[in-house]
Structures are given as C-alpha cells and as structure tokens.
N, C-alpha and C positions, 0 to 999 in steps of 0.2 A: 289598783287593778293590774294595773302594768309593776308593777314598782313588785308587789306580792308575787307576782306571777315568777318574775327575775331573782327573788328573793328562794324560792320555791326549787328553781332552775340549779341555781348555786348550788344547791343540797342534791342535786342529782348527779350532778357537774366533782361538786365531791367523794359521793356513795363512789361513782367510778372510778373519779383517780386511784378513790382509796383500797378496791379492792386490786385493778391495775398493779399497783406498788405491792401486794402483799403476793400476788403471781410472780413477779416481776424478782425477789426475797426465794420466794423458795422454789425458783427455776436458774436463777444465779446459782444459790446451795443446792442442787438437785445429787445429788449421791444414788449409790445404788451400790449392790455389791459387784458388779464393773466397774466402780470408780467411780471419780466424778464427771461431770460437765467441763468444770472453771479449774484451774488451780488456784483455791484455797486464799493462796499466800497472793491474787494477782494483786500491786497494787490502789485499786479501785474496787476492787470490791472492797478488802479490807478496810475500805476508805468509806463508802458510801453503806455495805453491808451492816456496819449496827445501826443505822440510825431509820433503818424499813420495818425492821420487825412492828413498832410500837405505832406505827401506823393504822392497827385498826382500834387504835384508839378512837381515832375519828367518828368510825362506826357508832360508839358511845354520844357524841355530840350528839350527832346529826337523832339520831335516839331518843334524845333525850328534845328535840323541838322539835319534832313530828309526832310523837306519843301527847306530850304536851297539846299542840295541837292539833290534834283528831278529840284529845277528849274534850276541847275548848265547843269545837264546828259541834260535837252530836250533845252537848248540856251534861257532857254526866255526869251523872250519881251515884254515890256507892254502890244501893243499891245496884247497877247496873256490869259492879265488879263480877258476875259468873257469865255477864254474856262477853262483855269487852276478855277476859282471859282466852272464850273463847275463839274467839273472832282473831284474837293473837297466836293463840295455839294450832289454828290450821291454815295462816298463812306465814305461819314459822315452821310447820312441819312435815308439810305433804311437801315441798322438796327437799326435807332433810331427812327421812322419811325412804323415797328418789334416792339420794344423795348415799344413805349406806345402803341399800339393796344394791346398789353399783357398784356399792366400793365389796360389795360381801358376793359380786356375785364374779369380780375380777379377781377375787381371794381363793374361791372356788377352781377356776379354769385354772391358777399355777399350783393348787396343793393337783387336783387333777392330773398336770400335765407333767409334774414331777409323780409322777405314781404316789401318797400320798392321799392316807383318809380325810378327807372331808372334815372340818373341824370348822366349829362355832360354839361357840362360848357363847350362852344363853343371857348370863349374867352380866357379862361385858354387853349384847346385846339391848340390853335392857335399859344399863347406865346411857348409851350412848341415845339413845331412844327418849327418857324421862329428862338428858341433860344434867346429870347426877355423876360420871361418871370422878368427876371430884373427889365428889363426897366420903363414896366409898370404893374409891383405889384402885377405882381401874384405865382400862389405858381409852383412849379417845382410837373410835376407827380414822378418824380426819385431822389434824392438829387445832386447826381450826374452828374446831365443836364449842370450845370452850372459851370464844368469846358469847356464841349462840348462851351457854349456859348463864351466861351473866347477864345478857339480854334479856332473858325467860324470870331470873330477877327483878330485871328493874319494872316488868310488865306487875312483878309483886305487888310491888314498889307502894309507883305509882296510880295503880287500880285505890291502891289503899288511901294515899297520902291527898290523891288530885286535890277534892274539893276543903283541904283545907289552904296548901299550896296560893289556890286561885286567891282564897280569900287574902293573904299576905302576905306575897312571893315576895319577894325582896326579904322582911326578916325568916319567914321560913327557910328559902334556899342559903342564907345566911350560917342560919344555924345547922344546915344540915352540911355546908363547907366547913366549917370550925369540928363539927363530931365527926366527919369523916376523916381531919387531919391527924386531932388527938386519936382517935380511934387507929388509923393506922402509925402510928408514932409507936405504939404502948402493946398491940398486940400484933401476931400472925390471923390474915384475913387473907392470903391470897384463895386466887381463884372463888375473890365476892363479891356482889354486888359493892360493898365497901373500897374496897383497894383501887376501881375506879367509878365512887361513886362524882366526886367530883366532874369527873365530863361530862355525867349528867345532868348534873346544874346546872353547869355553863352554857348546855344545849338549850335547855327550859331558861333560861336567862337571852342569851341571844333571841330566842323567840318573842321574848316579851317585850323585848328593844325594836327589834320588827314593826311589833300591834304598838308604840311610845307609852309602853306601860311600864317600863324602865329606864334608865334615865342611861346613860354609858359608862357616868360615871361608880355606878353600883356594879354595872355589869365589868369593868375597870379592876372592883373590888372581889369579884367572886372569882374571876380569875386569877388576881394576886396571890387568894385564898388557893387556889386550887395550886401555881404553880407553885409555892412550899410546899404544898401536897405531895405533886409528885415528884420533886427538888428532895426532900426527905426521905421517900423510898422505893422511886424508882430510878436509873441512870438515867444523867440527862441525854444521852443518846434516844433513849427510848422514848420517850414523851417530845422532844423539842421541835418535833415533826406534825405531832398532833397541835401543837401549842401554836407552831406556825397557821392554821388552817381555820384558828377562830378569829383576828380579823380578816381573815376573807370571806367568812361566810358570815359574820358580823356586817360588813362592809361597800362587799362586791357585789353588784349588781352587771351579770355577764350570762347568755343566749347562748345554747349552743348545740346543732341538732345536734351529732354523732357524738359529742361529749354527756350527751343528758338520755340519748340510745345508751350509750357503757352505764350509764346511773340506772337507766331499767330494767337490765341484765343480769346486775352487779349482785344481784345475792345469788345466780345462778353461778353465774361464774366463780363467786369466791364460796362457793363447793364443791363445783367439777373442776377448777382448774387444777388441782392437786392427782386426781386421780386419771382425767385424763391429755393434760399435757406432761405429765410428768411416766403415762405410760407409755407415750409416742416415745418420748428421753429413753424409756429404758432398753428400749428397742431400738434406738439411734448412734445413743448418748456413744458407749462405745465403738464404732467403726468408724469415727472420726479424728483426728490428731491436731488438724490445722485449727487454727484460730476462728477464721475465717466461716469454714464449716463449723464448727462450732455455731456463733454470733448466727446464722443463717437456722441452726436446727433451733436454737432460743427461743426467735423470734415468729418463727417456726409453734410452736410447740403456746405461742400466746396465741396465731391467728387460729391453731386449731380447737385451744381451750374456748375462745371468743362463737367461733361459728358452734361449735358443742351444747354449748351453755347459751344459744338462744336458740335452739332446738327444746333444748333442757324449761327455758322461761317458759315457750309455746305448751308445753305440752302439760311441767306440774307447775310454776307458778304461778302464770294467767289462770290456773284451776282454778289455788286454792283463793284467789283474791278473788274471783267467780263466788266460789262458796263460803268467804266469810261476806262478802254482800245482806249475803242470807238471813244475815243472823243483826236483827235491829237493835235497836237501843227504845224499849213501849216505854210511850210516854201515856201518862193521863191526860183525858180526854177531859 
C-alpha cells in the first residue's frame, strides 16, 4: 500500500512540476503592447525556452495513468459511459468556466477603461466552453485550453475502449501506438487526440507496470514506438522533457508535502496563471529596466499566481470534485 501511495504521489509531484514549467515559460516570454519582460535573445532564454512548451504532454501521460486507474477501481462497464462523461465534464468544466468568466471580466474592464464598446463573440465563447475552437476556427481565450480539448477527446476514447483494452492491454496498446504513428505520418491531425495519442497509451502502460500486469520490456517497446512517433512528427525540443518524465513516473517513489500540494492545485494554477500573473506583469513590467528587478517581478508573478490559484482551487476545483462524487456508477444488486 505504501508503494502505491508513493506512485500516486509521484504523479502529483509531476503534475505540479509541469504546471510550474508552463507558467515559467509564459512569464519568461511575457509580452504586452508596452514590451517584453526579458530580452528574448537572452542566451539563457533562447537555450531553455524551446524545451519548455512540450512539457504539457506530461499531463497526457498522467491522464492515461489516472483515468485507467479510475475506471478499473470503479469496475467500469460501457453502460457507465454517460455517468463517466458527466463526472469528467463537471470536474473539467466548473473551473474552466470560472476561468473563462475571469478572462472575460478582465477583458471587459480593459474595454471600458479604453472607452470601447463591450464586445463578446458568442461563437468564440461557445467554442471555448465546448472545447471545440480548434475545429471551428475560433481563437482560444487562454492558450492552454487546447490541451483540455485533447483531454476531453481522450475521455470519449477511453470511455469507449476501456473494456477492450482491459481484457488484452499490451496487444491493444501496441496496436493503438502503431496506428497513431502511421496516422500522424500520413495525415494532418494537429489538434486531435491522435496527434498526442502515444502519450496516453504510455501513461496507461505505466499504470499497468505499477500493477505488475505489464513487463518493463513491454513498456519499453511502447515507449520506443511513442518516441518514433514523436521524432517523426514533433521537434525533439518539444517532446524531450516529456519523455524524460517517463522513467521518473515509472520507477521513482518519492514523497514531498509541498510538491504534492503544488500538484493538488496544479489544475487551478494551470488555468489562471496567465490571467493573474500576466495581469500583474502587464502593470509592472513596463516600469523596470534592471535585470534584478525583472527577476523580482518574475518570481512575484509566480507566487501571486499560486496564492490566487489556491483560492480558486478552494472555490471551484474542490466544488467540482464534490459535485462529481454525487454521480456514482450503478451496479446490479
């Protein structure tokens, strides 16, 4: 049991670390009509920057692991699909809609301050709420929302195929990994689950490894197929960090109260760091020129984002988790 808890703890730690790296990337590259926070030709930024955006794919690894675990523990059957999707919509969308309202409120205040009429595109709003902006040509309110669209596509996929994968995990995961590899070579599947499908299959395989239902050689083969997929269809700088997290999640057992807390609030932090930390930098970055002061603002934006994320977590994310628990998978007597 202790080992199992450590495995879940490492997921929380990985989730928190990835959300932080995403925020670091956004703040390093912060820009506004008044200029940038740091010079983008800074050698440190130009060296590490290209490796940071792809860290979001670690969330896909974790989702593959956690969702398969969730469905197994609840003895999921295909008849449970509507309840499963409703639970996921509640968990995903209550914080998401709160974030959208926050962004629209900030935009409205700026429009009023500039003496402009309040403009809200209802088609854009609908596309963001339904996570369909990629498919209907609308812009995301928040640049990280596209990852939530991929997540939701995975909910549909795993809800339909879980019973089959559970019966024969390795053959199914192998077939899905090869299918994603071939499809990504021959078709333009950007913004779809298939583009990132190998991350989810590897995540499921890591869970099965921890349950001693998959040999490490089978996991290695699935990772090899995934890396081939990534190499042929993504820049090495994009997928490298995510691949490095695979052995960490698979084989490292580690506990840290503070890092696990960061993982607990990582979804809230991930959603609002751009709006909150970005707003702070919008009003402050233009007034400083010295590098050490810019670093102070950079660190302050991180801490302000965490403080606000904790409040957001208490108000919305915990609420969505509580509401989700009201929906149970019914079982025959």
